[in-house]
C-alpha positions in Angstrom: -6.2 -38.1 7.5 -2.8 -39.7 7.4 -0.2 -37.2 8.6 3.0 -36.6 6.8 5.6 -39.0 8.1 8.5 -37.7 10.2 11.1 -38.4 7.6 9.3 -36.3 4.9 9.1 -33.4 7.4 12.8 -33.7 8.3 13.7 -33.8 4.6 11.8 -30.6 3.8 13.1 -28.8 6.9 16.7 -29.6 6.0 16.1 -28.5 2.4 14.6 -25.2 3.4 17.4 -24.6 6.0 20.0 -25.4 3.4 21.6 -28.2 5.5 20.7 -31.2 3.4 23.0 -33.1 1.1 22.4 -33.8 -2.6 20.4 -36.9 -2.1 18.1 -35.3 0.4 17.7 -32.2 -1.9 16.5 -34.5 -4.7 14.1 -36.2 -2.4 12.7 -32.9 -1.2 12.2 -31.7 -4.8 10.3 -34.9 -5.5 8.0 -34.3 -2.5 7.3 -30.7 -3.6 6.8 -31.7 -7.2 3.7 -33.6 -6.1 2.8 -30.9 -3.6 -0.2 -29.4 -5.3 -2.2 -32.5 -4.4 -0.6 -33.2 -1.1 -2.9 -31.8 1.5 -0.6 -33.0 4.4 2.4 -31.1 2.9 0.3 -28.0 2.5 -1.0 -28.3 6.1 2.5 -28.6 7.4 3.6 -25.4 5.7 0.4 -23.6 6.7 1.1 -24.4 10.3 4.5 -22.8 10.0 3.0 -19.8 8.2 0.3 -19.3 10.8 3.0 -19.2 13.5 4.9 -16.6 11.4 1.7 -14.6 10.7 0.8 -14.2 14.4 4.4 -13.7 15.6 4.9 -10.5 17.6 7.9 -8.3 17.4 9.4 -10.1 14.3 11.0 -7.7 11.8 9.4 -7.4 8.4 11.3 -9.5 5.8 11.8 -8.5 2.2 11.7 -11.6 0.2 12.6 -9.9 -3.1 16.4 -10.7 -2.8 15.6 -14.4 -2.3 13.4 -14.4 -5.3 16.1 -12.7 -7.4 18.6 -15.3 -6.3 16.3 -18.2 -7.3 15.7 -16.7 -10.7 19.4 -16.3 -11.2 19.8 -20.0 -10.5 17.0 -20.7 -13.0 18.9 -18.8 -15.7 22.1 -20.7 -15.0 20.2 -24.0 -15.2 18.9 -23.1 -18.6 22.4 -23.1 -20.0 23.5 -26.2 -18.2 21.3 -29.0 -19.5 23.6 -31.7 -18.4 22.9 -31.4 -14.7 19.4 -32.1 -13.3 17.6 -29.0 -12.4 17.1 -28.2 -8.8 16.0 -25.2 -6.8 18.1 -24.5 -3.8 16.7 -22.2 -1.2 19.2 -20.1 0.7 19.4 -20.9 4.4 16.5 -19.1 5.9 14.0 -19.4 8.7 11.4 -22.1 8.1 8.5 -19.8 8.7 9.7 -17.5 6.0 10.2 -20.4 3.6 6.6 -21.4 4.3 5.4 -18.0 3.1 7.0 -18.8 -0.2 6.0 -22.4 -0.5 2.3 -22.3 0.6 1.2 -20.4 -2.6 3.2 -23.0 -4.6 1.2 -25.8 -3.1 -2.0 -23.9 -3.5 -1.7 -24.4 -7.3 -0.5 -21.1 -8.6 3.0 -21.3 -7.1 5.3 -18.6 -5.8 7.8 -20.3 -8.0 6.3 -23.4 -9.6 7.7 -25.7 -12.2 5.8 -28.3 -14.2 5.6 -30.1 -17.6 9.0 -31.9 -17.5 10.4 -32.8 -21.0 12.9 -35.4 -22.0 14.8 -37.9 -19.9 17.2 -35.3 -18.5 14.3 -33.7 -16.5 14.6 -30.3 -18.0 11.7 -28.2 -16.8 9.7 -26.4 -19.5 7.3 -24.1 -17.7 7.6 -21.8 -14.8 5.1 -19.6 -12.9 5.9 -16.8 -10.5 3.3 -15.9 -7.9 2.9 -12.8 -5.7 0.9 -13.7 -2.6 -1.9 -11.3 -1.5 -0.5 -8.2 0.2 2.9 -8.6 -1.4 4.9 -7.3 -4.3 7.5 -9.5 -6.0 10.4 -8.5 -8.2 11.5 -10.9 -11.0 14.3 -11.3 -13.5 13.5 -13.4 -16.6 16.2 -15.4 -18.4 16.5 -12.9 -21.3 17.3 -10.0 -18.9 13.8 -8.6 -18.7 13.1 -7.2 -15.3 9.8 -6.4 -13.6 7.6 -6.6 -10.6 4.3 -8.5 -9.8 1.6 -6.8 -7.8 -0.4 -8.5 -5.1 -2.3 -11.7 -6.1 -0.7 -11.8 -9.6 0.8 -14.7 -11.5 3.3 -14.7 -14.4 3.9 -17.8 -16.4 6.5 -18.5 -19.1 8.1 -21.4 -21.0 11.7 -22.6 -20.8 14.0 -22.2 -22.6 12.7 -18.7 -22.6 15.2 -16.9 -24.9 13.8 -18.7 -28.0 10.2 -17.8 -27.3 9.9 -14.6 -25.2 6.2 -15.1 -24.3 4.6 -14.7 -20.9 1.0 -15.0 -19.6 -0.1 -12.5 -16.9 -3.0 -12.7 -14.5 -3.1 -9.7 -12.3 -0.8 -6.7 -12.5 2.8 -6.4 -13.5 5.4 -3.8 -14.5 7.9 -4.8 -17.2 11.3 -3.4 -18.2 11.8 -5.5 -21.4 15.3 -6.4 -22.6 15.8 -5.4 -26.3 16.0 -8.2 -28.8 15.0 -7.3 -32.4 14.9 -11.0 -33.5 12.8 -12.2 -30.7 9.9 -9.8 -29.8 8.6 -10.0 -26.2 4.9 -10.9 -26.0 2.5 -10.7 -23.1 -0.9 -12.3 -22.9 -3.1 -10.5 -20.4 -6.7 -11.4 -20.3 -8.2 -10.3 -23.6 -5.1 -8.5 -24.7 -2.0 -9.6 -26.6 1.0 -7.2 -26.4 4.1 -7.3 -28.6 7.2 -5.2 -27.7 10.8 -5.1 -28.7 12.2 -3.1 -25.8 10.2 -0.9 -23.5 8.7 -0.2 -20.1 5.0 -0.5 -19.3 2.4 -1.5 -16.8 -0.3 -4.1 -17.3 -3.4 -4.7 -15.2 -5.5 -7.8 -16.0 -7.1 -9.1 -12.8 -9.6 -11.9 -13.4 -12.2 -10.4 -11.1 -12.3 -7.1 -13.0 -14.1 -6.5 -16.3 -11.3 -4.5 -18.0 -7.7 -4.8 -19.0 -5.4 -1.8 -18.8 -2.0 -1.0 -20.4 0.1 2.1 -19.5 3.2 2.7 -21.6 6.1 4.5 -19.9 8.5 4.5 -22.9 9.1 2.7 -26.2 6.2 1.3 -28.3 3.8 -1.5 -27.7 1.5 -3.2 -30.2 -1.8 -4.3 -28.6 -4.2 -6.8 -30.2 -7.6 -7.4 -28.6 -11.1 -8.4 -29.7 -11.9 -7.4 -33.2 -8.8 -5.1 -33.4 -6.9 -7.8 -35.3 -4.3 -5.5 -36.8 -3.5 -4.1 -33.4 -3.2 -0.7 -31.8 0.2 0.9 -31.5 0.7 2.7 -28.2 3.0 5.7 -27.7 4.8 6.8 -24.5 2.6 8.3 -21.7 -0.5 6.7 -23.1 -3.1 4.6 -21.3 -5.2 1.9 -23.1 -8.3 0.3 -21.5 -10.1 -2.6 -23.1 -13.6 -3.1 -21.6 -16.7 -4.7 -23.0 -15.2 -5.1 -26.4 -14.2 -1.4 -26.7 -10.8 0.2 -26.6 -10.3 3.6 -24.9 -7.0 5.5 -25.3 -5.9 8.6 -23.3 -2.8 10.5 -22.4 -1.6 10.1 -18.8 1.2 10.3 -16.3 2.6 6.7 -16.3 4.1 7.2 -12.8 0.5 7.2 -11.4 0.1 3.6 -12.5 3.6 2.3 -11.7 4.1 3.9 -8.3 3.3 0.6 -6.6 6.6 -0.8 -7.9 8.4 1.7 -5.6 6.3 0.9 -2.5 4.0 3.9 -2.9 0.2 3.7 -2.7 -1.0 6.6 -4.8 -4.5 8.0 -5.2 -5.1 10.6 -7.9 -8.7 11.7 -7.7 -9.9 8.0 -7.3 -13.4 7.3 -6.2 -14.1 5.3 -3.0 -14.7 2.0 -4.8 -11.3 2.2 -6.5 -9.6 3.3 -3.3 -11.2 0.3 -1.5 -10.1 -2.1 -4.2 -6.5 -1.0 -4.0 -6.4 -1.0 -0.2 -7.7 -4.6 -0.3 -4.8 -5.7 -2.5 -2.2 -3.6 -0.8 -2.9 -4.8 2.8 -4.6 -8.1 2.0 -7.8 -7.2 3.7 -11.5 -7.1 2.8 -13.1 -3.7 2.5 -16.8 -3.3 2.8 -18.4 0.1 1.8 -21.5 0.5 4.0 -23.1 3.5 2.2 -23.6 3.9 -1.5 -23.1 7.7 -1.2 -19.4 7.0 -0.4 -18.9 6.8 -4.1 -19.4 10.6 -4.3 -16.1 11.2 -2.7 -12.7 11.1 -4.4 -9.2 11.1 -2.9 -5.8 12.4 -3.6 -2.9 11.1 -1.5 0.4 9.3 -1.6 1.4 6.8 1.1 4.7 5.2 1.6 5.4 2.7 4.4 2.2 3.6 6.1 0.1 1.1 8.0 -3.5 0.3 7.1 -4.8 2.3 10.1 -2.7 5.3 9.2 -4.2 5.3 5.7 -7.7 5.0 7.0 -7.2 7.8 9.6 -5.9 10.1 6.8 -9.0 9.3 4.7 -11.2 10.1 7.7 -9.4 13.5 8.1 -10.2 14.5 4.5 -13.8 13.3 4.2 -16.8 12.5 6.4 -16.1 8.8 6.9 -15.5 6.5 9.8 -14.2 2.9 9.8 -14.2 -0.3 11.8 -11.6 -3.0 11.6 -12.4 -6.6 12.5 -9.1 -8.5 13.2 -8.3 -11.7 11.4 -9.0 -14.9 13.3 -8.2 -18.6 13.1 -11.0 -20.4 11.2 -12.2 -23.9 11.7 -10.0 -25.2 8.8 -6.9 -23.9 10.6 -6.4 -21.0 8.2 -6.5 -17.3 9.1 -9.2 -15.1 7.7 -8.5 -11.6 6.2 -9.2 -8.6 8.4 -12.4 -6.8 7.5 -12.6 -3.0 7.1 -16.1 -1.5 7.1 -16.3 2.1 6.0 -19.3 4.3 6.8 -20.4 7.9 6.2 -20.5 9.9 9.3 
């Protein structure tokens, strides 16, 4: 395999560090624009990420302010079509930048632009990606705020204010900016949601066989399957679409949006649901080693707790034990996920 040349590496490093000039910035953007098919570029960033991942004693870094800054720049670019669009990273450690850019090169993109239109290079589509084990806040050009949960992607077209439509894979919470003339629409799996101004949570992970909407306030019109006229949801209501059927129930919305405030909450959840959410929260693989584990349910709230602290608590409230297999460097130079095996005592 031909390695990335030294100049390309220097160009990208300068761009990430914020030390490059305008010409170098444009060249870096060109390199990244073709990054989805550039295995050498991806490998370079993976190397930096692996160093970051196994670093000891490094403080945890909240990337949300960086993402908010980038989105602010996007909104400014939308109203400034004379200048060529460019994404300028704030000066930051290269290892942290790799954590942002690797998902971009993997195809989904932490912040990925594509489908350029016109000679001025205005970018028409953007995708925001929350890597596994992370939660990412976002600010859309119309003022709509929200947060993406682990392993989720949000895509939207630009200019956004004329067509307030987004496509969600995974889970997100939205605080929609009111605009009577331009309804906000969300495509989430088999559901299409239409809102004017409201707050709600949507879960539509591809690996699950259901899609869920929980309305905090306002009103949402949900269209799905043969429900062509749609279902109007009211505040504190939960709607689940599964196997072509719609189920509605009253609920406490905070139970489903607590993840946005950094809380992992279980409210009588069975073990399979607990395992699924632990997997996403900590980016690990959980294996349930006994089918009778499903007989147990859990109620707990965790905030800033480590994986082992959560598992220890579960072991104190039920007859279970666990084993953790640490992550390791695989033959393809990537790190595996840690594996958690849960047994009945």
